[in-house]
C-alpha positions, -999 to 999 in steps of 0.1 A, spaced: -127 -87 -249 -109 -81 -216 -137 -63 -200 -162 -93 -205 -138 -117 -191 -137 -97 -162 -173 -90 -162 -181 -130 -166 -159 -133 -140 -176 -110 -116 -208 -124 -124 -194 -162 -117 -180 -149 -87 -211 -137 -74 -228 -170 -78 -207 -189 -67 -211 -166 -33 -247 -173 -31 -244 -207 -37 -220 -211 -4 -245 -188 11 -270 -217 5 -251 -244 15 -257 -228 49 -293 -224 49 -296 -261 35 -273 -279 69 -294 -309 80 -313 -310 112 -292 -336 128 -259 -312 125 -273 -276 130 -262 -258 163 -289 -272 193 -317 -240 191 -320 -232 222 -354 -238 244 -344 -236 280 -373 -219 285 -403 -239 267 -402 -261 307 -413 -225 322 -435 -212 298 -456 -243 293 -457 -238 335 -472 -206 331 -499 -215 302 -509 -241 326 -512 -215 359 -530 -187 334 -557 -215 321 -593 -216 335 -597 -246 353 -631 -268 347 -629 -290 374 -622 -296 409 -636 -329 417 -635 -363 399 -672 -360 400 -669 -333 378 -654 -352 352 -670 -363 321 -662 -402 315 -675 -406 279 -648 -419 262 -638 -456 268 -600 -469 275 -584 -475 242 -581 -511 232 -547 -500 223 -525 -475 234 -534 -440 217 -520 -409 211 -534 -379 230 -518 -346 233 -521 -326 266 -515 -290 261 -534 -256 254 -564 -262 243 -572 -292 269 -591 -295 299 -574 -283 331 -583 -298 366 -575 -283 403 -567 -311 424 -558 -306 454 -542 -276 448 -524 -288 421 -534 -275 382 -533 -305 358 -543 -314 323 -556 -343 323 -574 -372 305 -606 -390 317 -620 -429 307 -647 -455 316 -633 -490 317 -644 -520 302 -667 -539 314 -658 -573 297 -621 -571 303 -610 -604 326 -591 -590 353 -562 -588 361 -550 -565 330 -528 -539 324 -532 -503 312 -500 -493 288 -488 -456 296 -462 -443 270 -446 -399 274 -430 -387 242 -398 -364 247 -416 -328 243 -389 -309 229 -360 -314 197 -330 -312 219 -325 -340 242 -308 -314 269 -341 -289 265 -368 -320 263 -395 -324 295 -419 -357 296 -449 -352 313 -453 -379 340 -486 -393 349 -506 -400 378 -534 -427 377 -563 -427 395 -584 -453 400 -624 -450 404 -655 -469 417 -689 -465 401 -696 -436 430 -665 -412 415 -646 -428 447 -607 -430 439 -601 -465 453 -566 -467 442 -537 -442 431 -501 -443 418 -475 -418 406 -467 -441 378 -424 -443 374 -414 -439 335 -385 -461 320 -369 -453 290 -373 -482 262 -354 -472 228 -372 -489 200 -363 -487 159 -397 -462 155 -408 -435 175 -439 -457 183 -418 -483 201 -397 -454 217 -404 -430 247 -407 -433 285 -430 -460 298 -449 -473 325 -483 -490 334 -505 -497 359 -525 -526 369 -565 -526 374 -572 -558 402 -603 -545 416 -638 -556 401 -654 -521 418 -631 -498 394 -651 -485 369 -634 -452 358 -597 -443 351 -583 -401 358 -552 -394 342 -533 -362 352 -501 -354 369 -491 -345 406 -477 -323 425 -445 -347 431 -448 -357 391 -440 -321 376 -413 -317 404 -399 -352 394 -377 -361 367 -366 -395 347 -340 -410 338 -325 -413 302 -293 -434 290 -280 -423 257 -256 -444 242 -250 -455 204 -269 -492 211 -299 -471 218 -304 -453 189 -343 -447 169 -337 -452 131 -368 -424 130 -354 -396 154 -319 -389 151 -318 -357 160 -324 -365 192 -294 -387 202 -262 -381 217 -233 -398 215 -230 -412 250 -239 -400 285 -270 -401 306 -296 -371 317 -322 -365 340 -356 -354 315 -371 -331 338 -414 -333 342 -433 -308 326 -474 -301 329 -478 -310 288 -467 -336 262 -479 -363 242 -492 -397 264 -503 -428 247 -531 -447 269 -546 -477 264 -550 -517 268 -510 -534 274 -506 -551 240 -470 -571 235 -449 -545 217 -457 -518 253 -451 -549 275 -418 -558 262 -408 -522 263 -420 -517 303 -402 -553 311 -365 -544 293 -368 -504 304 -340 -490 317 -354 -477 347 -323 -460 366 -283 -461 361 -274 -493 373 -254 -496 400 -216 -494 403 -200 -523 406 -164 -537 420 -149 -548 394 -150 -578 372 -124 -601 393 -140 -591 425 -170 -601 411 -159 -635 392 -139 -641 437 -173 -639 448 -191 -660 424 -174 -684 423 -168 -717 447 -135 -708 470 -111 -733 455 -111 -714 422 -106 -678 435 -62 -687 438 -59 -699 469 -67 -736 475 -65 -767 450 
């Protein structure tokens, strides 16, 4: 009887230890230790350098894709077309612009964080080029990206825009210039900037500079209301340091409120 009880106890202990081990495996993603992906950006750069460019001038591009009537998701990376423009390699997108759109109008852009953890993420930073009917550039911009946190992944990311004002504009090319690929975007994290769909990407507080990379997810299309709100309210850089509330009040209020008059 004692032998049976001892055997039963050993089996129960084995099952308990196995269960404990299983619990470790099932730790929720947002409680796991960050995965070391510090070399992801370097690997992305190497993949781009190893790719074979298809085009060396804007006239070589295909412009069969119409500019979407609302922002649409595009993935740039291995398997995408690569251009070599002025000695710089970049994945790219090319669109023909709508002929019936009333000028001026805006094209919305949004880049998503490329990476599971904020400290190891990067962004594809777009450069836009407008071309005329002869595929000659008439305008070009390195688009500044500004962070905006919405309540879903669709309204969260690094937003920017480009305005179309010329009636000669026929085509739009989106790539990433050398300056963009070497740059970064300000990113602020706090409990007030929280995305319900992406808690694992959040930090409790602090600000970061997200480096730019050669690939990633970008949304492109005609500006809509939700994207305009994000562009208007995005955080583009760290707010300038103030001189304190008291000093601000003294400079903002009339002289007789400063404490020195009646």
